[in-house]
TORDO-235868 format. One record per residue (C-alpha): residue in one letter; x, y, z. Coordinates in pm, 1 decimal. Layout:
# residues N
<rec a; <X; Y; Z>>
...
# end
This chain:
# residues 388
<rec m; <-8964.3; -2418.4; -7809.3>>
<rec p; <-8836.1; -2741.9; -7936.5>>
<rec n; <-8994.9; -3087.6; -7785.0>>
<rec l; <-8590.6; -3242.1; -7675.5>>
<rec d; <-8808.5; -3541.5; -7539.4>>
<rec k; <-8458.3; -3776.8; -7493.5>>
<rec k; <-8493.1; -4107.4; -7325.4>>
<rec s; <-8249.5; -4229.4; -7029.5>>
<rec d; <-8108.5; -4452.4; -7281.4>>
<rec v; <-8133.2; -4428.9; -7657.9>>
<rec t; <-7980.2; -4684.0; -7885.8>>
<rec q; <-8224.3; -4552.0; -8199.0>>
<rec p; <-8142.8; -4266.1; -8466.7>>
<rec r; <-8263.6; -3968.8; -8358.5>>
<rec i; <-8427.7; -3739.4; -8622.5>>
<rec l; <-8574.7; -3409.5; -8613.5>>
<rec i; <-8908.3; -3322.1; -8713.1>>
<rec i; <-8949.1; -2945.9; -8776.3>>
<rec d; <-9321.0; -2797.4; -8874.0>>
<rec d; <-9572.5; -2551.2; -8776.4>>
<rec s; <-9884.1; -2729.7; -8792.5>>
<rec r; <-9879.3; -3025.2; -8456.6>>
<rec v; <-10137.7; -3222.0; -8691.6>>
<rec v; <-9849.2; -3271.7; -8961.2>>
<rec r; <-9582.7; -3338.3; -8634.9>>
<rec v; <-9810.2; -3652.6; -8516.2>>
<rec s; <-9852.4; -3798.6; -8869.7>>
<rec l; <-9438.7; -3818.4; -8874.9>>
<rec r; <-9422.4; -3966.5; -8558.5>>
<rec k; <-9685.5; -4227.6; -8615.1>>
<rec v; <-9436.3; -4333.6; -8895.6>>
<rec l; <-9088.7; -4318.2; -8810.5>>
<rec g; <-9185.1; -4321.0; -8416.1>>
<rec a; <-9126.3; -4708.3; -8453.0>>
<rec e; <-8785.4; -4659.7; -8493.6>>
<rec f; <-8681.9; -4339.1; -8443.2>>
<rec d; <-8617.1; -4153.4; -8190.1>>
<rec i; <-8829.7; -3779.3; -8229.4>>
<rec v; <-8725.0; -3462.4; -8155.9>>
<rec e; <-8972.9; -3171.1; -8291.7>>
<rec a; <-9009.1; -2784.9; -8347.3>>
<rec e; <-9269.2; -2614.7; -8411.1>>
<rec d; <-9052.8; -2361.8; -8635.1>>
<rec g; <-8748.4; -2294.3; -8798.0>>
<rec e; <-8556.5; -2088.1; -8602.1>>
<rec a; <-8674.3; -2321.5; -8247.7>>
<rec g; <-8553.0; -2620.0; -8516.4>>
<rec w; <-8164.7; -2470.7; -8564.9>>
<rec d; <-8178.4; -2443.9; -8159.4>>
<rec a; <-8268.9; -2846.9; -8126.2>>
<rec l; <-7985.3; -2901.3; -8367.1>>
<rec f; <-7721.0; -2676.2; -8286.9>>
<rec a; <-7720.4; -2775.2; -7877.5>>
<rec d; <-7785.1; -3177.0; -8027.0>>
<rec a; <-7564.7; -3322.2; -8191.6>>
<rec s; <-7655.3; -3722.4; -8181.0>>
<rec i; <-7973.8; -3524.3; -8436.1>>
<rec q; <-7915.2; -3745.7; -8763.7>>
<rec v; <-8175.0; -3677.3; -9011.1>>
<rec v; <-8386.6; -3342.1; -9012.1>>
<rec l; <-8712.7; -3318.9; -9164.6>>
<rec t; <-8872.7; -2938.0; -9244.2>>
<rec d; <-9212.2; -2725.5; -9353.3>>
<rec a; <-9099.6; -2499.6; -9659.1>>
<rec d; <-9355.0; -2254.7; -9469.6>>
<rec m; <-9290.4; -2140.6; -9092.6>>
<rec p; <-9297.1; -1887.5; -8857.5>>
<rec k; <-8929.9; -1729.9; -8760.5>>
<rec l; <-8734.0; -1925.2; -9015.0>>
<rec d; <-8936.9; -2064.3; -9335.3>>
<rec g; <-8782.6; -2437.4; -9440.9>>
<rec y; <-8568.1; -2262.6; -9753.2>>
<rec e; <-8416.5; -2009.6; -9498.0>>
<rec l; <-8308.6; -2295.2; -9290.1>>
<rec i; <-8228.3; -2544.4; -9480.3>>
<rec a; <-7940.0; -2259.0; -9641.0>>
<rec r; <-7794.6; -2139.5; -9269.3>>
<rec i; <-7787.0; -2540.3; -9229.9>>
<rec r; <-7515.3; -2594.9; -9548.2>>
<rec a; <-7315.3; -2276.1; -9519.5>>
<rec h; <-7272.1; -2395.7; -9080.9>>
<rec d; <-6856.4; -2468.6; -9081.3>>
<rec d; <-6943.8; -2744.1; -8850.0>>
<rec v; <-6975.3; -3058.2; -9026.5>>
<rec r; <-7158.8; -3266.2; -8793.9>>
<rec i; <-7453.9; -2964.6; -8908.2>>
<rec s; <-7408.2; -2900.9; -9242.7>>
<rec g; <-7302.2; -3191.2; -9366.1>>
<rec i; <-7662.6; -3378.6; -9211.5>>
<rec p; <-7925.5; -3555.2; -9433.4>>
<rec l; <-8221.8; -3248.0; -9463.8>>
<rec n; <-8563.6; -3321.7; -9633.3>>
<rec m; <-8807.6; -3093.0; -9722.6>>
<rec v; <-9156.5; -3194.2; -9620.0>>
<rec t; <-9388.3; -3013.7; -9778.0>>
<rec a; <-9780.3; -2988.0; -9927.1>>
<rec a; <-9597.3; -2749.8; -10264.7>>
<rec t; <-9599.5; -2981.1; -10568.7>>
<rec d; <-9465.9; -2741.0; -10816.3>>
<rec e; <-9113.9; -2788.9; -10994.4>>
<rec a; <-9016.5; -2410.4; -10904.8>>
<rec a; <-9096.4; -2535.5; -10504.6>>
<rec r; <-8829.3; -2816.2; -10546.0>>
<rec q; <-8549.8; -2692.9; -10763.6>>
<rec r; <-8561.6; -2398.5; -10521.4>>
<rec a; <-8551.6; -2642.6; -10178.3>>
<rec l; <-8272.3; -2882.7; -10378.6>>
<rec g; <-8113.9; -2580.6; -10518.1>>
<rec l; <-8021.3; -2507.0; -10125.3>>
<rec g; <-7903.7; -2833.8; -10033.5>>
<rec a; <-8186.7; -3033.6; -9933.1>>
<rec t; <-8108.0; -3385.9; -9966.7>>
<rec d; <-8427.2; -3491.2; -10051.8>>
<rec f; <-8816.4; -3259.6; -10148.4>>
<rec i; <-9090.4; -3496.7; -9987.9>>
<rec t; <-9440.0; -3400.5; -10081.3>>
<rec k; <-9751.3; -3384.3; -9863.1>>
<rec p; <-9963.8; -3656.5; -9847.1>>
<rec f; <-9653.1; -3860.3; -9809.8>>
<rec d; <-9628.2; -4270.1; -9887.7>>
<rec k; <-9571.4; -4380.4; -9560.9>>
<rec v; <-9317.3; -4645.4; -9657.8>>
<rec q; <-9119.4; -4408.7; -9911.3>>
<rec l; <-9060.6; -4191.0; -9626.0>>
<rec l; <-8940.8; -4439.0; -9406.8>>
<rec a; <-8727.6; -4607.1; -9596.1>>
<rec r; <-8553.3; -4309.0; -9675.2>>
<rec v; <-8532.7; -4171.0; -9340.2>>
<rec r; <-8380.3; -4485.6; -9289.5>>
<rec a; <-8125.2; -4481.6; -9550.3>>
<rec q; <-8045.5; -4124.4; -9447.5>>
<rec a; <-7978.5; -4209.8; -9088.7>>
<rec r; <-7736.3; -4480.7; -9199.1>>
<rec m; <-7527.0; -4256.3; -9405.9>>
<rec d; <-7505.8; -4031.1; -9137.2>>
<rec q; <-7392.2; -4270.2; -8931.3>>
<rec t; <-7143.8; -4368.5; -9158.9>>
<rec t; <-7007.4; -4030.5; -9214.7>>
<rec r; <-6970.6; -4022.3; -8832.1>>
<rec n; <-6820.0; -4330.0; -8798.0>>
<rec l; <-6558.5; -4249.8; -9058.8>>
<rec a; <-6499.5; -3909.4; -8924.4>>
<rec e; <-6330.4; -4072.2; -8562.3>>
<rec t; <-6166.0; -4301.3; -8779.4>>
<rec t; <-6027.7; -3980.0; -8897.0>>
<rec e; <-5936.2; -3813.2; -8590.5>>
<rec a; <-5855.7; -4167.7; -8449.3>>
<rec l; <-5573.1; -4156.7; -8745.9>>
<rec i; <-5446.0; -3820.0; -8683.7>>
<rec e; <-5473.0; -3898.2; -8347.9>>
<rec h; <-5211.5; -4132.1; -8427.1>>
<rec a; <-4990.5; -3897.2; -8660.7>>
<rec t; <-4867.2; -3726.3; -8325.9>>
<rec d; <-4658.8; -4001.8; -8194.3>>
<rec d; <-4354.1; -3993.3; -8388.2>>
<rec a; <-4326.9; -4384.1; -8564.2>>
<rec l; <-3996.7; -4491.8; -8388.6>>
<rec t; <-3932.2; -4369.0; -8169.1>>
<rec g; <-4304.6; -4395.3; -8014.3>>
<rec v; <-4251.0; -4040.3; -7813.0>>
<rec r; <-4532.3; -3701.1; -7930.5>>
<rec s; <-4474.3; -3571.4; -8239.3>>
<rec r; <-4389.2; -3165.3; -8354.9>>
<rec r; <-4750.3; -3133.6; -8462.8>>
<rec y; <-4835.2; -3265.7; -8074.5>>
<rec f; <-4605.9; -3059.0; -7886.5>>
<rec l; <-4714.0; -2741.8; -8024.7>>
<rec r; <-5071.6; -2821.8; -7986.9>>
<rec r; <-5055.8; -2940.7; -7607.2>>
<rec g; <-4763.3; -2653.1; -7591.8>>
<rec e; <-5044.0; -2396.6; -7631.5>>
<rec q; <-5238.6; -2545.0; -7349.6>>
<rec d; <-4948.9; -2533.4; -7100.2>>
<rec l; <-4849.7; -2161.4; -7168.4>>
<rec a; <-5239.6; -2071.7; -7134.3>>
<rec y; <-5225.2; -2285.5; -6819.7>>
<rec i; <-4929.4; -2090.6; -6658.6>>
<rec q; <-5028.7; -1762.1; -6770.6>>
<rec r; <-5333.0; -1796.5; -6631.7>>
<rec h; <-5216.0; -1873.1; -6234.4>>
<rec q; <-4899.2; -1710.3; -6356.1>>
<rec q; <-4668.0; -2010.9; -6258.2>>
<rec d; <-4335.0; -2114.3; -6486.0>>
<rec l; <-4274.9; -2281.1; -6741.3>>
<rec c; <-3994.6; -2395.6; -6951.5>>
<rec v; <-3927.0; -2567.4; -7316.6>>
<rec f; <-3586.5; -2730.4; -7369.8>>
<rec v; <-3478.4; -2911.5; -7711.8>>
<rec v; <-3187.0; -3202.2; -7665.7>>
<rec g; <-2954.1; -3230.5; -8007.5>>
<rec i; <-2785.0; -3576.7; -8030.8>>
<rec d; <-2399.3; -3420.3; -8079.6>>
<rec n; <-2194.9; -3510.3; -8363.2>>
<rec f; <-2507.4; -3731.2; -8517.1>>
<rec d; <-2375.4; -3678.0; -8891.4>>
<rec d; <-2070.4; -3866.4; -8775.3>>
<rec l; <-2274.0; -4123.8; -8593.0>>
<rec k; <-2455.1; -4183.6; -8982.5>>
<rec n; <-2179.0; -4207.8; -9132.9>>
<rec q; <-1983.2; -4443.3; -8916.1>>
<rec y; <-2263.7; -4709.7; -8828.2>>
<rec s; <-2550.6; -4846.1; -9051.5>>
<rec a; <-2904.5; -4690.3; -9011.5>>
<rec t; <-3071.4; -4944.2; -8756.0>>
<rec v; <-2804.8; -4892.6; -8545.6>>
<rec t; <-2869.1; -4487.4; -8552.9>>
<rec d; <-3219.4; -4548.7; -8471.6>>
<rec q; <-3143.2; -4790.1; -8231.7>>
<rec v; <-2969.5; -4435.3; -8062.3>>
<rec l; <-3276.7; -4224.4; -8124.1>>
<rec v; <-3467.5; -4478.1; -7960.4>>
<rec s; <-3219.6; -4522.7; -7626.8>>
<rec i; <-3234.7; -4162.8; -7640.4>>
<rec a; <-3592.1; -4098.7; -7625.6>>
<rec s; <-3645.9; -4359.8; -7381.0>>
<rec s; <-3378.8; -4165.2; -7102.6>>
<rec l; <-3572.2; -3880.9; -7169.9>>
<rec g; <-3878.2; -4057.7; -7069.0>>
<rec k; <-3784.3; -4155.2; -6779.9>>
<rec a; <-3608.0; -3853.9; -6679.6>>
<rec i; <-3858.5; -3608.0; -6759.5>>
<rec r; <-4203.6; -3602.4; -6471.2>>
<rec k; <-4535.4; -3689.1; -6575.7>>
<rec e; <-4735.3; -3390.3; -6663.2>>
<rec d; <-4404.8; -3288.0; -6873.9>>
<rec t; <-4449.6; -3332.9; -7286.8>>
<rec l; <-4197.4; -3527.3; -7473.8>>
<rec a; <-4148.8; -3481.9; -7861.3>>
<rec r; <-3935.5; -3539.6; -8144.5>>
<rec c; <-3862.7; -3191.1; -8331.2>>
<rec g; <-3594.6; -3316.9; -8597.0>>
<rec e; <-3372.4; -3596.4; -8656.1>>
<rec a; <-3153.3; -3564.8; -8405.2>>
<rec w; <-3314.3; -3354.3; -8164.7>>
<rec f; <-3626.7; -3379.3; -7934.1>>
<rec a; <-3822.6; -3101.9; -7715.7>>
<rec v; <-3951.9; -3119.2; -7402.9>>
<rec i; <-4257.3; -2855.7; -7234.0>>
<rec a; <-4238.3; -2858.5; -6846.5>>
<rec p; <-4508.6; -2657.9; -6696.8>>
<rec t; <-4458.1; -2515.3; -6332.2>>
<rec l; <-4067.0; -2588.9; -6415.1>>
<rec g; <-3875.2; -2273.9; -6415.2>>
<rec g; <-3565.4; -2080.8; -6261.9>>
<rec n; <-3218.6; -2323.8; -6104.6>>
<rec e; <-3462.6; -2576.5; -6124.0>>
<rec a; <-3489.5; -2625.4; -6422.7>>
<rec t; <-3168.4; -2578.5; -6526.0>>
<rec t; <-3055.8; -2874.2; -6242.2>>
<rec v; <-3280.3; -3100.6; -6472.8>>
<rec c; <-3153.4; -3020.2; -6801.4>>
<rec n; <-2779.8; -3067.8; -6613.2>>
<rec r; <-2899.9; -3325.1; -6491.5>>
<rec i; <-3036.2; -3524.9; -6814.6>>
<rec r; <-2695.3; -3419.9; -7006.7>>
<rec e; <-2480.8; -3581.5; -6763.7>>
<rec q; <-2649.9; -3926.4; -6711.7>>
<rec i; <-2663.2; -3956.5; -7110.7>>
<rec a; <-2249.0; -3841.4; -7105.0>>
<rec a; <-2216.4; -4107.3; -6849.7>>
<rec n; <-2399.6; -4444.0; -7015.4>>
<rec p; <-2283.5; -4473.5; -7384.1>>
<rec y; <-2525.4; -4639.5; -7624.3>>
<rec s; <-2461.4; -5041.0; -7549.1>>
<rec k; <-2564.3; -5345.6; -7777.4>>
<rec e; <-2429.4; -5679.2; -7877.0>>
<rec g; <-2083.1; -5582.9; -7785.7>>
<rec t; <-2080.9; -5256.7; -7927.3>>
<rec q; <-2027.9; -4920.7; -7745.0>>
<rec i; <-2099.6; -4569.3; -7856.9>>
<rec p; <-2019.0; -4249.2; -7584.6>>
<rec l; <-2275.8; -3991.8; -7668.8>>
<rec t; <-2347.8; -3697.3; -7551.0>>
<rec v; <-2628.6; -3388.8; -7564.1>>
<rec s; <-2609.5; -3046.0; -7616.0>>
<rec l; <-2908.3; -2861.6; -7424.6>>
<rec g; <-3121.8; -2500.5; -7521.6>>
<rec l; <-3375.3; -2418.9; -7225.0>>
<rec s; <-3608.0; -2105.8; -7269.0>>
<rec q; <-3810.0; -1994.7; -7019.2>>
<rec h; <-4162.4; -1808.9; -6953.2>>
<rec g; <-4018.2; -1507.1; -6823.3>>
<rec v; <-3643.4; -1499.0; -6935.3>>
<rec d; <-3697.8; -1541.6; -7266.8>>
<rec d; <-4073.6; -1305.1; -7323.9>>
<rec i; <-3867.5; -983.6; -7400.1>>
<rec n; <-3711.7; -1016.0; -7712.1>>
<rec k; <-4017.7; -1274.2; -7818.6>>
<rec a; <-4112.4; -973.5; -8101.2>>
<rec q; <-3793.5; -1020.4; -8217.0>>
<rec h; <-3896.0; -1345.1; -8378.9>>
<rec k; <-4134.6; -1450.1; -8655.0>>
<rec t; <-4307.6; -1742.3; -8462.4>>
<rec k; <-4537.4; -1675.3; -8094.6>>
<rec g; <-4646.5; -1833.1; -7853.4>>
<rec i; <-4528.7; -2180.1; -7750.4>>
<rec e; <-4336.4; -2232.9; -8076.8>>
<rec a; <-4102.0; -1902.0; -8012.8>>
<rec y; <-4033.0; -2057.4; -7728.5>>
<rec l; <-3939.3; -2366.1; -7926.3>>
<rec s; <-3766.6; -2108.6; -8147.4>>
<rec f; <-3546.1; -1969.7; -7904.4>>
<rec a; <-3473.6; -2352.7; -7712.3>>
<rec e; <-3345.5; -2539.9; -8072.2>>
<rec d; <-3124.1; -2197.5; -8121.6>>
<rec y; <-2973.5; -2207.7; -7762.8>>
<rec m; <-2886.1; -2583.9; -7869.4>>
<rec r; <-2744.2; -2485.3; -8185.1>>
<rec k; <-2522.8; -2261.8; -8070.7>>
<rec a; <-2417.1; -2509.7; -7746.9>>
<rec q; <-2359.1; -2763.8; -8030.9>>
<rec t; <-2118.6; -2464.0; -8205.8>>
<rec d; <-1936.9; -2428.5; -7913.6>>
<rec g; <-1822.2; -2788.7; -7843.8>>
<rec g; <-2134.0; -2966.8; -7730.6>>
<rec n; <-2157.1; -3140.0; -7414.8>>
<rec r; <-2350.7; -2827.7; -7245.3>>
<rec l; <-2610.2; -2640.8; -7161.8>>
<rec m; <-2737.7; -2295.3; -7305.9>>
<rec a; <-2975.8; -2059.6; -7194.7>>
<rec a; <-3047.7; -1688.1; -7154.5>>
<rec k; <-2997.2; -1552.3; -6817.4>>
<rec p; <-3213.1; -1444.9; -6623.5>>
<rec t; <-3282.3; -1010.9; -6590.0>>
<rec k; <-3419.4; -835.6; -6268.6>>
<rec t; <-3666.4; -681.5; -6550.4>>
<rec t; <-3732.9; -1043.8; -6662.1>>
<rec q; <-3809.8; -1158.0; -6302.0>>
<rec k; <-4224.0; -1275.8; -6337.8>>
<rec r; <-4434.1; -1148.7; -6016.1>>
<rec i; <-4623.0; -1413.3; -5853.6>>
<rec s; <-4960.0; -1414.7; -5712.8>>
<rec i; <-5048.2; -1456.7; -5340.9>>
<rec d; <-5307.0; -1743.0; -5454.9>>
<rec a; <-4944.3; -1850.6; -5732.4>>
<rec a; <-4764.1; -1915.7; -5385.7>>
<rec l; <-5035.9; -2073.8; -5209.7>>
<rec r; <-5144.2; -2325.9; -5407.4>>
<rec i; <-4731.9; -2441.2; -5484.5>>
<rec l; <-4719.3; -2496.9; -5042.3>>
<rec a; <-5017.2; -2696.7; -5073.0>>
<rec k; <-4831.0; -2885.6; -5284.3>>
<rec g; <-4526.1; -2908.1; -5075.4>>
<rec e; <-4298.6; -2744.2; -5273.8>>
<rec p; <-4193.1; -2432.2; -5091.8>>
<rec q; <-3854.1; -2418.3; -5268.2>>
<rec k; <-3997.2; -2315.8; -5588.6>>
<rec l; <-4067.9; -1961.8; -5393.8>>
<rec d; <-3754.7; -1918.9; -5297.2>>
<rec t; <-3675.1; -1667.1; -5557.9>>
<rec h; <-4037.5; -1517.9; -5527.6>>
<rec i; <-3959.5; -1413.4; -5142.3>>
<rec d; <-3969.0; -1060.1; -5199.6>>
<rec t; <-4227.7; -1037.4; -5506.2>>
<rec i; <-4428.0; -1210.0; -5231.5>>
<rec v; <-4363.7; -1007.5; -4943.9>>
<rec e; <-4435.3; -643.0; -5103.8>>
<rec q; <-4793.8; -791.0; -5188.4>>
<rec l; <-4864.9; -895.0; -4829.5>>
<rec m; <-4775.4; -597.8; -4621.8>>
<rec p; <-5072.7; -392.1; -4786.4>>
<rec l; <-5315.0; -689.7; -4722.0>>
<rec l; <-5147.5; -720.0; -4341.5>>
<rec i; <-5155.7; -325.5; -4264.3>>
<rec y; <-5576.5; -367.7; -4411.9>>
<rec c; <-5633.6; -625.8; -4127.8>>
<rec n; <-5470.9; -441.7; -3870.9>>
<rec e; <-5642.2; -172.9; -3953.6>>
<rec q; <-6032.4; -365.5; -3979.8>>
<rec r; <-5975.0; -593.7; -3710.0>>
<rec g; <-5824.5; -405.7; -3444.7>>
<rec w; <-5465.2; -601.7; -3330.5>>
<rec q; <-5310.1; -312.1; -3250.6>>
<rec l; <-4955.4; -428.4; -3409.5>>
<rec d; <-4884.7; -87.6; -3634.4>>
<rec t; <-4543.3; -93.0; -3474.0>>
<rec e; <-4452.7; -419.2; -3517.2>>
<rec l; <-4593.7; -359.8; -3956.3>>
<rec k; <-4397.1; -59.9; -3881.6>>
<rec a; <-4051.4; -242.2; -3758.8>>
<rec f; <-4150.0; -539.2; -4040.7>>
<rec q; <-4163.6; -297.2; -4357.7>>
<rec q; <-3880.8; -102.9; -4270.6>>
<rec k; <-3644.8; -420.3; -4271.9>>
<rec i; <-3792.4; -494.0; -4582.2>>
<rec n; <-3723.7; -176.3; -4690.5>>
<rec g; <-3384.2; -224.8; -4531.8>>
<rec t; <-3372.2; 109.6; -4362.1>>
# end
C-alpha cells in the first residue's frame, strides 16, 4: 500500500517514489525530503493507485524491476491515460540498469528522464526541482485555459450566457428534473422585425436594443433559470421546475412588458415586440424522436421552431404545443411533498388525480396494518374518485 503521509498544510511540491526496496525509498527521501512532500509506494500497482488518487502529485520516480507492475509497464499505462494530469506528469525511471537498451526502452515509452543508481544527489535534486516547476507551470496554464473557456461561455455584447453554456447547463437541469419528476421548460424570445431595425438604425443602436432586451429578460426570470443569447436577435431561457399554465403566464408577461416599454435613449423611441416559443418537458417529449437533436438541445430546437412560426404569423405572440392527456407527466408523492414544503401548492393543481391515484393504495395498506377501521370511509372515497 502507498504511504500517503500527508501533512496538514502542505506547501511543498508533492512527489511520488515507487520502489520495492525500502532502502532506496529511504535514500531518495533523504535527498529530496527537505524540499518535497514525499508519497511512497512499494510496487507499480500501488504507485498507480497513489497517482490516480492524489491530484497534487507533480513528479514521479519509479524503479524498473518491481512486483505486480514493473516500471516500464507503469510508464506505458501513465502515458496512455486520458487525463492530462496523469499522462503529462514528469516521470523518471531510477534504476541500477546501466545498459543503453534499458535507457532507450524507458525513454521510448515516455519517461522524462533515466537516472541510474547510485545517483548523483545534486543532479537528482536539480532535475526533480526543475520538473516540479515545469509541472506547476503546466497546471497554471491549464487553469488559465479553463478560465478563458468559462469566460467564453458568456456573450460578449449582452453579458448573458452563450449557447454553449446554455446547452451544458441545460443537460444538468434536465437530469435533475427527470430524477425528481419535476417540470422544466425552455422558451425562446425573438425580437420581431430585427432586420428592419438594422436597416433603419446604426449598429450601435441595434446593439443597445439587444443589451436592453437581455437586461429586461434577466430581471423577469428567476435566479435558478438560465438566460443565454443563442442567435443574432433571439435569446433562450431554461426554467427548471416551471411548466404548464405557469410557464405560459411567465412567457406572456415578458411579451407584454417588452411591448409596453419601447426602447428609449437620447430622445429616440423604438417600439419593440417579441415572439416567444415555449417547449415543455412532458409535452414535447412525445415528438422528440422526429428531431435529430436530443436532450436539452431538442427542447431548444422545438422552442426556436415555435418562435419562428409565431413571427411568421405576425409576431408579438407566444406559440407552444398544446398538452394532451397522453403527455401529462406523472408526479411522485415525494416530488409533491417537496413542492408543498416549498410553499408552492398551486403547482400541484394539474396533478391532483395522479396524486390521489397513488395515495389510495397507501391509505388502504395503512388502514389494514394499523387497524384504523376506515374501510367504509375509504370505499366511499374511492367511489368519489372514480365518479361512481
